[in-house]
A tleap script that builds the chain and sets N, CA, C and O, in Angstrom:
source leaprc.protein.ff14SB
mol = sequence {
  NMET ILE TRP THR GLU LYS ASP ASN SER LEU
  TYR ARG ARG VAL THR PHE LYS ASP PHE SER
  GLU ALA PHE ALA PHE MET THR ARG VAL ALA
  LEU LEU ALA GLU GLN GLN ASN HIE HIE PRO
  ARG TRP THR ASN VAL TRP ASN THR VAL GLU
  ILE TRP LEU ASN THR HIE ASP ALA GLY ASP
  THR VAL THR ASP LYS ASP HIE LYS LEU ALA
  ALA ALA ILE ASP LYS LEU LEU CPRO
}
set mol.1.N position { 7.540 0.367 -10.669 }
set mol.1.CA position { 6.416 -0.535 -10.916 }
set mol.1.C position { 5.125 0.150 -10.493 }
set mol.1.O position { 5.068 0.838 -9.473 }
set mol.2.N position { 4.120 -0.048 -11.278 }
set mol.2.CA position { 2.806 0.489 -10.945 }
set mol.2.C position { 1.987 -0.587 -10.241 }
set mol.2.O position { 2.432 -1.726 -10.099 }
set mol.3.N position { 0.814 -0.224 -9.814 }
set mol.3.CA position { -0.086 -1.178 -9.175 }
set mol.3.C position { -0.578 -2.185 -10.193 }
set mol.3.O position { -0.865 -1.835 -11.338 }
set mol.4.N position { -0.675 -3.429 -9.777 }
set mol.4.CA position { -1.267 -4.464 -10.610 }
set mol.4.C position { -2.422 -5.077 -9.838 }
set mol.4.O position { -2.396 -5.142 -8.609 }
set mol.5.N position { -3.429 -5.523 -10.563 }
set mol.5.CA position { -4.565 -6.177 -9.921 }
set mol.5.C position { -4.423 -7.678 -10.113 }
set mol.5.O position { -4.362 -8.177 -11.237 }
set mol.6.N position { -4.371 -8.385 -8.990 }
set mol.6.CA position { -4.171 -9.832 -9.029 }
set mol.6.C position { -4.803 -10.455 -7.793 }
set mol.6.O position { -4.664 -9.938 -6.685 }
set mol.7.N position { -5.487 -11.550 -7.989 }
set mol.7.CA position { -6.089 -12.293 -6.874 }
set mol.7.C position { -6.934 -11.386 -5.979 }
set mol.7.O position { -6.808 -11.425 -4.755 }
set mol.8.N position { -7.785 -10.578 -6.586 }
set mol.8.CA position { -8.698 -9.686 -5.865 }
set mol.8.C position { -7.983 -8.684 -4.975 }
set mol.8.O position { -8.500 -8.317 -3.920 }
set mol.9.N position { -6.799 -8.236 -5.386 }
set mol.9.CA position { -6.057 -7.220 -4.650 }
set mol.9.C position { -5.310 -6.318 -5.622 }
set mol.9.O position { -4.934 -6.736 -6.716 }
set mol.10.N position { -5.102 -5.073 -5.204 }
set mol.10.CA position { -4.134 -4.216 -5.879 }
set mol.10.C position { -2.795 -4.502 -5.213 }
set mol.10.O position { -2.716 -4.589 -3.987 }
set mol.11.N position { -1.750 -4.648 -6.007 }
set mol.11.CA position { -0.439 -5.007 -5.479 }
set mol.11.C position { 0.630 -4.058 -6.005 }
set mol.11.O position { 0.621 -3.658 -7.169 }
set mol.12.N position { 1.545 -3.715 -5.112 }
set mol.12.CA position { 2.702 -2.924 -5.523 }
set mol.12.C position { 3.893 -3.285 -4.650 }
set mol.12.O position { 3.762 -3.496 -3.444 }
set mol.13.N position { 5.043 -3.348 -5.280 }
set mol.13.CA position { 6.312 -3.584 -4.587 }
set mol.13.C position { 7.171 -2.336 -4.763 }
set mol.13.O position { 7.324 -1.835 -5.877 }
set mol.14.N position { 7.736 -1.834 -3.657 }
set mol.14.CA position { 8.547 -0.628 -3.693 }
set mol.14.C position { 9.877 -0.924 -3.010 }
set mol.14.O position { 9.914 -1.485 -1.914 }
set mol.15.N position { 10.973 -0.539 -3.672 }
set mol.15.CA position { 12.308 -0.750 -3.120 }
set mol.15.C position { 12.936 0.596 -2.792 }
set mol.15.O position { 12.854 1.545 -3.571 }
set mol.16.N position { 13.560 0.657 -1.632 }
set mol.16.CA position { 14.174 1.886 -1.143 }
set mol.16.C position { 15.678 1.696 -0.984 }
set mol.16.O position { 16.198 0.596 -1.173 }
set mol.17.N position { 16.366 2.772 -0.637 }
set mol.17.CA position { 17.816 2.734 -0.459 }
set mol.17.C position { 18.208 1.814 0.696 }
set mol.17.O position { 19.193 1.081 0.612 }
set mol.18.N position { 17.421 1.863 1.779 }
set mol.18.CA position { 17.763 1.076 2.956 }
set mol.18.C position { 16.515 0.870 3.820 }
set mol.18.O position { 15.419 1.307 3.468 }
set mol.19.N position { 16.705 0.199 4.950 }
set mol.19.CA position { 15.592 -0.099 5.849 }
set mol.19.C position { 14.955 1.165 6.402 }
set mol.19.O position { 13.731 1.242 6.514 }
set mol.20.N position { 15.762 2.152 6.748 }
set mol.20.CA position { 15.214 3.388 7.324 }
set mol.20.C position { 14.254 4.081 6.369 }
set mol.20.O position { 13.194 4.549 6.783 }
set mol.21.N position { 14.619 4.148 5.093 }
set mol.21.CA position { 13.719 4.764 4.106 }
set mol.21.C position { 12.443 3.945 3.944 }
set mol.21.O position { 11.353 4.509 3.846 }
set mol.22.N position { 12.568 2.634 3.917 }
set mol.22.CA position { 11.393 1.769 3.793 }
set mol.22.C position { 10.463 1.962 4.985 }
set mol.22.O position { 9.248 2.073 4.822 }
set mol.23.N position { 11.040 2.001 6.182 }
set mol.23.CA position { 10.227 2.145 7.386 }
set mol.23.C position { 9.571 3.525 7.453 }
set mol.23.O position { 8.421 3.645 7.875 }
set mol.24.N position { 10.290 4.555 7.043 }
set mol.24.CA position { 9.706 5.896 7.010 }
set mol.24.C position { 8.513 5.945 6.052 }
set mol.24.O position { 7.491 6.558 6.360 }
set mol.25.N position { 8.643 5.305 4.903 }
set mol.25.CA position { 7.545 5.216 3.942 }
set mol.25.C position { 6.347 4.516 4.573 }
set mol.25.O position { 5.214 4.979 4.441 }
set mol.26.N position { 6.595 3.407 5.253 }
set mol.26.CA position { 5.502 2.665 5.887 }
set mol.26.C position { 4.802 3.526 6.942 }
set mol.26.O position { 3.584 3.446 7.103 }
set mol.27.N position { 5.558 4.332 7.647 }
set mol.27.CA position { 4.959 5.220 8.649 }
set mol.27.C position { 4.029 6.227 7.987 }
set mol.27.O position { 2.929 6.484 8.478 }
set mol.28.N position { 4.475 6.796 6.871 }
set mol.28.CA position { 3.619 7.760 6.148 }
set mol.28.C position { 2.370 7.071 5.598 }
set mol.28.O position { 1.279 7.640 5.640 }
set mol.29.N position { 2.526 5.847 5.083 }
set mol.29.CA position { 1.364 5.098 4.585 }
set mol.29.C position { 0.402 4.783 5.731 }
set mol.29.O position { -0.815 4.852 5.560 }
set mol.30.N position { 0.943 4.440 6.888 }
set mol.30.CA position { 0.086 4.134 8.036 }
set mol.30.C position { -0.787 5.326 8.407 }
set mol.30.O position { -1.961 5.156 8.737 }
set mol.31.N position { -0.221 6.534 8.354 }
set mol.31.CA position { -1.010 7.726 8.664 }
set mol.31.C position { -2.117 7.946 7.640 }
set mol.31.O position { -3.240 8.297 8.002 }
set mol.32.N position { -1.805 7.741 6.366 }
set mol.32.CA position { -2.832 7.841 5.314 }
set mol.32.C position { -3.932 6.807 5.517 }
set mol.32.O position { -5.121 7.117 5.441 }
set mol.33.N position { -3.515 5.590 5.774 }
set mol.33.CA position { -4.482 4.498 5.953 }
set mol.33.C position { -5.416 4.792 7.121 }
set mol.33.O position { -6.619 4.539 7.047 }
set mol.34.N position { -4.860 5.320 8.184 }
set mol.34.CA position { -5.683 5.651 9.346 }
set mol.34.C position { -6.667 6.768 9.012 }
set mol.34.O position { -7.828 6.715 9.419 }
set mol.35.N position { -6.210 7.775 8.277 }
set mol.35.CA position { -7.103 8.875 7.866 }
set mol.35.C position { -8.254 8.354 7.023 }
set mol.35.O position { -9.387 8.816 7.157 }
set mol.36.N position { -7.964 7.387 6.147 }
set mol.36.CA position { -8.982 6.854 5.245 }
set mol.36.C position { -9.734 5.675 5.848 }
set mol.36.O position { -10.665 5.150 5.238 }
set mol.37.N position { -9.330 5.256 7.048 }
set mol.37.CA position { -9.920 4.087 7.700 }
set mol.37.C position { -9.928 2.889 6.746 }
set mol.37.O position { -10.923 2.178 6.602 }
set mol.38.N position { -8.780 2.700 6.108 }
set mol.38.CA position { -8.628 1.615 5.138 }
set mol.38.C position { -7.175 1.143 5.217 }
set mol.38.O position { -6.259 1.876 4.843 }
set mol.39.N position { -6.973 -0.053 5.691 }
set mol.39.CA position { -5.637 -0.490 6.079 }
set mol.39.C position { -5.103 -1.590 5.167 }
set mol.39.O position { -5.819 -2.536 4.839 }
set mol.40.N position { -3.840 -1.460 4.761 }
set mol.40.CA position { -3.255 -2.422 3.818 }
set mol.40.C position { -2.778 -3.694 4.513 }
set mol.40.O position { -2.575 -3.737 5.726 }
set mol.41.N position { -2.612 -4.709 3.702 }
set mol.41.CA position { -1.820 -5.874 4.103 }
set mol.41.C position { -0.467 -5.615 3.474 }
set mol.41.O position { -0.383 -5.300 2.286 }
set mol.42.N position { 0.586 -5.742 4.250 }
set mol.42.CA position { 1.904 -5.426 3.704 }
set mol.42.C position { 2.993 -6.203 4.405 }
set mol.42.O position { 2.805 -6.752 5.491 }
set mol.43.N position { 4.142 -6.232 3.746 }
set mol.43.CA position { 5.329 -6.834 4.334 }
set mol.43.C position { 6.500 -5.889 4.104 }
set mol.43.O position { 6.496 -5.060 3.194 }
set mol.44.N position { 7.487 -6.044 4.953 }
set mol.44.CA position { 8.723 -5.282 4.813 }
set mol.44.C position { 9.887 -6.209 5.103 }
set mol.44.O position { 9.966 -6.800 6.180 }
set mol.45.N position { 10.790 -6.336 4.143 }
set mol.45.CA position { 12.036 -7.055 4.337 }
set mol.45.C position { 13.140 -6.097 3.906 }
set mol.45.O position { 13.268 -5.759 2.729 }
set mol.46.N position { 13.918 -5.679 4.864 }
set mol.46.CA position { 15.000 -4.717 4.721 }
set mol.46.C position { 14.563 -3.486 3.944 }
set mol.46.O position { 13.948 -2.595 4.530 }
set mol.47.N position { 14.853 -3.395 2.650 }
set mol.47.CA position { 14.563 -2.167 1.901 }
set mol.47.C position { 13.361 -2.303 0.962 }
set mol.47.O position { 13.123 -1.430 0.128 }
set mol.48.N position { 12.618 -3.379 1.095 }
set mol.48.CA position { 11.507 -3.652 0.181 }
set mol.48.C position { 10.185 -3.716 0.941 }
set mol.48.O position { 10.059 -4.412 1.949 }
set mol.49.N position { 9.211 -2.978 0.434 }
set mol.49.CA position { 7.857 -2.993 0.988 }
set mol.49.C position { 6.923 -3.534 -0.085 }
set mol.49.O position { 6.931 -3.057 -1.220 }
set mol.50.N position { 6.121 -4.525 0.271 }
set mol.50.CA position { 5.087 -5.042 -0.623 }
set mol.50.C position { 3.735 -4.729 -0.001 }
set mol.50.O position { 3.533 -4.907 1.200 }
set mol.51.N position { 2.812 -4.260 -0.836 }
set mol.51.CA position { 1.499 -3.811 -0.367 }
set mol.51.C position { 0.409 -4.500 -1.176 }
set mol.51.O position { 0.488 -4.588 -2.402 }
set mol.52.N position { -0.611 -4.987 -0.470 }
set mol.52.CA position { -1.808 -5.537 -1.098 }
set mol.52.C position { -2.994 -4.767 -0.546 }
set mol.52.O position { -3.127 -4.608 0.667 }
set mol.53.N position { -3.850 -4.292 -1.428 }
set mol.53.CA position { -5.050 -3.562 -1.027 }
set mol.53.C position { -6.285 -4.272 -1.538 }
set mol.53.O position { -6.378 -4.596 -2.722 }
set mol.54.N position { -7.232 -4.514 -0.650 }
set mol.54.CA position { -8.579 -4.919 -1.035 }
set mol.54.C position { -9.516 -4.534 0.093 }
set mol.54.O position { -9.078 -4.196 1.193 }
set mol.55.N position { -10.798 -4.587 -0.186 }
set mol.55.CA position { -11.791 -4.123 0.777 }
set mol.55.C position { -12.471 -5.323 1.405 }
set mol.55.O position { -13.216 -6.050 0.748 }
set mol.56.N position { -12.203 -5.521 2.690 }
set mol.56.CA position { -12.747 -6.684 3.394 }
set mol.56.C position { -14.268 -6.633 3.466 }
set mol.56.O position { -14.937 -7.656 3.320 }
set mol.57.N position { -14.817 -5.429 3.693 }
set mol.57.CA position { -16.272 -5.284 3.816 }
set mol.57.C position { -17.008 -5.576 2.513 }
set mol.57.O position { -18.220 -5.789 2.520 }
set mol.58.N position { -16.285 -5.585 1.396 }
set mol.58.CA position { -16.896 -5.840 0.087 }
set mol.58.C position { -16.560 -7.247 -0.396 }
set mol.58.O position { -16.596 -7.520 -1.596 }
set mol.59.N position { -16.235 -8.130 0.530 }
set mol.59.CA position { -15.944 -9.511 0.148 }
set mol.59.C position { -14.521 -9.701 -0.348 }
set mol.59.O position { -14.263 -10.557 -1.193 }
set mol.60.N position { -13.593 -8.900 0.179 }
set mol.60.CA position { -12.182 -8.994 -0.215 }
set mol.60.C position { -11.984 -8.811 -1.720 }
set mol.60.O position { -11.298 -9.595 -2.376 }
set mol.61.N position { -12.602 -7.761 -2.240 }
set mol.61.CA position { -12.430 -7.409 -3.645 }
set mol.61.C position { -11.847 -5.997 -3.740 }
set mol.61.O position { -11.781 -5.275 -2.746 }
set mol.62.N position { -11.437 -5.625 -4.918 }
set mol.62.CA position { -10.901 -4.290 -5.148 }
set mol.62.C position { -12.052 -3.326 -5.382 }
set mol.62.O position { -12.928 -3.570 -6.212 }
set mol.63.N position { -12.037 -2.228 -4.637 }
set mol.63.CA position { -13.086 -1.216 -4.744 }
set mol.63.C position { -12.451 0.170 -4.923 }
set mol.63.O position { -11.230 0.312 -4.986 }
set mol.64.N position { -13.311 1.172 -5.001 }
set mol.64.CA position { -12.828 2.555 -5.110 }
set mol.64.C position { -11.968 2.941 -3.907 }
set mol.64.O position { -11.040 3.739 -4.044 }
set mol.65.N position { -12.264 2.383 -2.726 }
set mol.65.CA position { -11.455 2.681 -1.539 }
set mol.65.C position { -10.001 2.273 -1.772 }
set mol.65.O position { -9.079 2.974 -1.354 }
set mol.66.N position { -9.803 1.151 -2.432 }
set mol.66.CA position { -8.447 0.673 -2.705 }
set mol.66.C position { -7.734 1.570 -3.706 }
set mol.66.O position { -6.562 1.903 -3.529 }
set mol.67.N position { -8.441 1.954 -4.747 }
set mol.67.CA position { -7.844 2.835 -5.756 }
set mol.67.C position { -7.514 4.204 -5.161 }
set mol.67.O position { -6.501 4.809 -5.512 }
set mol.68.N position { -8.372 4.688 -4.261 }
set mol.68.CA position { -8.128 5.974 -3.609 }
set mol.68.C position { -6.875 5.896 -2.732 }
set mol.68.O position { -6.035 6.795 -2.779 }
set mol.69.N position { -6.741 4.839 -1.937 }
set mol.69.CA position { -5.564 4.696 -1.091 }
set mol.69.C position { -4.309 4.488 -1.944 }
set mol.69.O position { -3.253 5.040 -1.635 }
set mol.70.N position { -4.418 3.706 -3.000 }
set mol.70.CA position { -3.270 3.490 -3.883 }
set mol.70.C position { -2.783 4.809 -4.479 }
set mol.70.O position { -1.577 5.049 -4.543 }
set mol.71.N position { -3.694 5.653 -4.910 }
set mol.71.CA position { -3.319 6.947 -5.483 }
set mol.71.C position { -2.647 7.821 -4.435 }
set mol.71.O position { -1.684 8.525 -4.740 }
set mol.72.N position { -3.142 7.783 -3.206 }
set mol.72.CA position { -2.531 8.569 -2.129 }
set mol.72.C position { -1.136 8.046 -1.799 }
set mol.72.O position { -0.223 8.829 -1.536 }
set mol.73.N position { -0.973 6.735 -1.812 }
set mol.73.CA position { 0.342 6.125 -1.564 }
set mol.73.C position { 1.316 6.553 -2.658 }
set mol.73.O position { 2.466 6.884 -2.371 }
set mol.74.N position { 0.863 6.548 -3.900 }
set mol.74.CA position { 1.727 6.939 -5.020 }
set mol.74.C position { 2.284 8.355 -4.832 }
set mol.74.O position { 3.420 8.632 -5.217 }
set mol.75.N position { 1.495 9.237 -4.249 }
set mol.75.CA position { 1.946 10.620 -4.044 }
set mol.75.C position { 3.068 10.718 -3.019 }
set mol.75.O position { 3.764 11.731 -2.961 }
set mol.76.N position { 3.252 9.682 -2.213 }
set mol.76.CA position { 4.328 9.674 -1.228 }
set mol.76.C position { 5.674 9.276 -1.844 }
set mol.76.O position { 6.727 9.467 -1.235 }
set mol.77.N position { 5.624 8.730 -3.040 }
set mol.77.CA position { 6.847 8.236 -3.688 }
set mol.77.C position { 7.459 9.317 -4.560 }
set mol.77.O position { 6.746 10.132 -5.146 }
set mol.78.N position { 8.792 9.320 -4.645 }
set mol.78.CA position { 9.466 10.326 -5.484 }
set mol.78.C position { 9.180 10.142 -6.963 }
set mol.78.O position { 9.675 10.909 -7.788 }
savepdb mol mol.pdb
quit
């Protein structure tokens, strides 16, 4: 699944083999987010990670910062 724009957020759902793979992915995303000073809203249930990106400083809308982080996240996926 690719990113979709809905309710003023970029959204993506990613499913992994197990919890360990999902958590490892979240750790890599956390490092990217910290580097970009742009942090996602996300959830993790067992092997599934859901991510929502929007820019709080811009009134909770989708901006270039969100697209940049989304592209960086995509590079972490096989």
